[in-house]
C-alpha positions in Angstrom: 103.9 -123.7 102.8 106.2 -121.3 104.3 106.1 -120.4 108.2 104.6 -117.5 109.2 106.9 -115.0 110.3 106.8 -114.4 114.3 106.2 -111.0 114.6 108.4 -109.2 117.5 106.7 -107.9 120.5 107.3 -103.8 120.6 106.8 -102.4 124.0 105.4 -99.0 124.0 108.9 -97.3 124.4 109.7 -99.1 121.1 106.8 -97.6 119.4 107.7 -94.4 120.3 111.1 -94.4 119.2 109.7 -95.6 115.8 107.5 -92.7 115.5 110.4 -90.3 116.1 112.2 -92.2 113.1 109.3 -91.8 110.9 109.0 -88.2 111.8 113.0 -87.4 111.0 114.6 -90.5 110.1 118.1 -88.1 110.9 117.0 -87.8 114.4 119.7 -87.7 117.2 119.9 -90.7 119.6 119.9 -87.9 122.2 117.0 -86.3 121.0 115.0 -89.3 120.5 116.1 -90.0 124.1 114.6 -87.1 126.1 111.2 -87.5 123.9 110.8 -91.2 125.3 112.4 -90.9 128.5 115.9 -93.2 127.9 119.4 -92.4 127.6 121.0 -92.0 124.4 122.7 -95.2 124.8 119.5 -97.0 125.6 117.9 -95.5 122.1 121.0 -97.0 120.3 120.7 -99.9 121.6 117.1 -100.3 120.9 117.4 -98.7 117.4 119.9 -101.5 116.9 117.6 -104.0 117.7 115.0 -102.6 115.5 117.2 -102.8 112.7 118.7 -106.2 113.5 115.3 -107.4 113.8 114.1 -106.2 110.6 111.5 -104.0 112.1 112.7 -100.8 110.6 114.9 -99.8 108.1 116.6 -96.4 108.2 117.0 -95.3 104.8 116.9 -92.2 102.5 114.1 -91.5 100.4 114.9 -90.1 97.0 113.0 -88.4 94.2 113.4 -90.6 91.3 113.3 -87.7 88.6 116.1 -85.8 90.2 118.2 -89.0 90.0 117.5 -89.3 86.2 114.7 -91.9 86.4 111.9 -91.0 84.1 109.3 -93.4 84.3 107.9 -95.2 87.0 105.2 -97.7 86.8 103.1 -100.7 88.7 102.8 -103.8 86.6 99.9 -106.1 87.5 101.1 -109.8 86.4 99.4 -112.7 86.2 101.2 -116.1 86.6 100.6 -119.5 86.3 102.0 -122.4 88.8 103.4 -121.7 92.0 103.5 -117.9 92.7 106.6 -117.7 94.5 109.4 -118.5 92.0 107.8 -115.9 89.6 108.2 -113.3 92.5 111.4 -114.2 93.4 112.8 -114.0 89.5 111.1 -110.1 89.3 112.5 -109.1 92.5 116.0 -110.1 91.2 115.3 -107.2 89.0 117.3 -104.1 89.7 114.3 -102.0 88.2 112.0 -103.6 90.8 111.4 -101.7 94.0 108.1 -103.6 95.3 106.8 -107.1 94.4 103.9 -108.2 96.3 102.1 -111.5 95.9 98.3 -110.4 95.5 94.8 -111.4 95.7 92.4 -110.3 93.1 92.6 -109.6 89.5 96.6 -109.7 89.4 98.8 -112.6 90.8 101.4 -109.9 91.6 102.3 -106.2 91.6 105.6 -105.2 90.5 106.7 -100.9 91.0 109.5 -100.6 88.7 111.5 -97.4 88.3 112.9 -97.0 84.7 114.9 -94.1 83.0 113.0 -94.0 80.0 110.2 -95.3 78.1 112.3 -97.6 75.8 113.8 -99.0 79.2 110.3 -99.4 80.5 109.7 -101.6 77.7 112.5 -103.4 77.8 111.9 -104.1 81.5 108.2 -105.1 80.8 108.7 -107.0 77.4 112.0 -108.2 77.4 112.5 -109.2 81.2 109.4 -109.8 82.9 107.2 -111.5 80.2 110.2 -114.0 79.5 110.0 -115.4 82.9 108.5 -118.8 82.9 104.9 -118.8 84.9 104.1 -115.2 83.3 101.1 -115.2 81.3 100.1 -111.5 81.2 101.2 -108.2 82.6 99.6 -104.9 82.5 101.0 -101.6 82.8 100.1 -98.7 84.8 102.3 -95.8 84.1 102.5 -93.4 86.9 101.8 -89.5 85.7 101.8 -87.6 88.7 102.7 -88.6 92.8 100.0 -87.2 95.1 100.7 -88.6 98.2 103.3 -91.0 99.5 103.8 -91.5 103.6 105.7 -93.8 105.5 104.4 -92.3 109.0 101.8 -95.0 109.2 102.3 -95.4 113.0 102.7 -98.6 114.9 100.2 -100.6 117.0 
């Protein structure tokens, strides 16, 4: 059994900084400092600590279609035996952008990004289904993205 990760304790100022970054990941430290009542240097230090502890990542979110990825899909995976090794092997795939162990009809959910239907077929049939422990997959191809947010706030 893996140890449960300890969750960092966030004060109200760190939470306010996170909310600032969720609104605009390019917002300057000076602007965030003004909004949360800290100096630019103090905000820079806090943001670095949030990044170093894994609380936040500051990344560019891209449009897959604009980058040549015509097919995005969620794959439900049923497996036998320990799930962690199966999840770890799938997570090694370049096309896998999201891998979670779940409770319910599927043992794992895997979001993949592929260049074409042929590429998706190769990932599902040639790579995921060949992983030891995978017994069944079901692919849900995305037809239209209606909502994707990263601003769920902090507690």
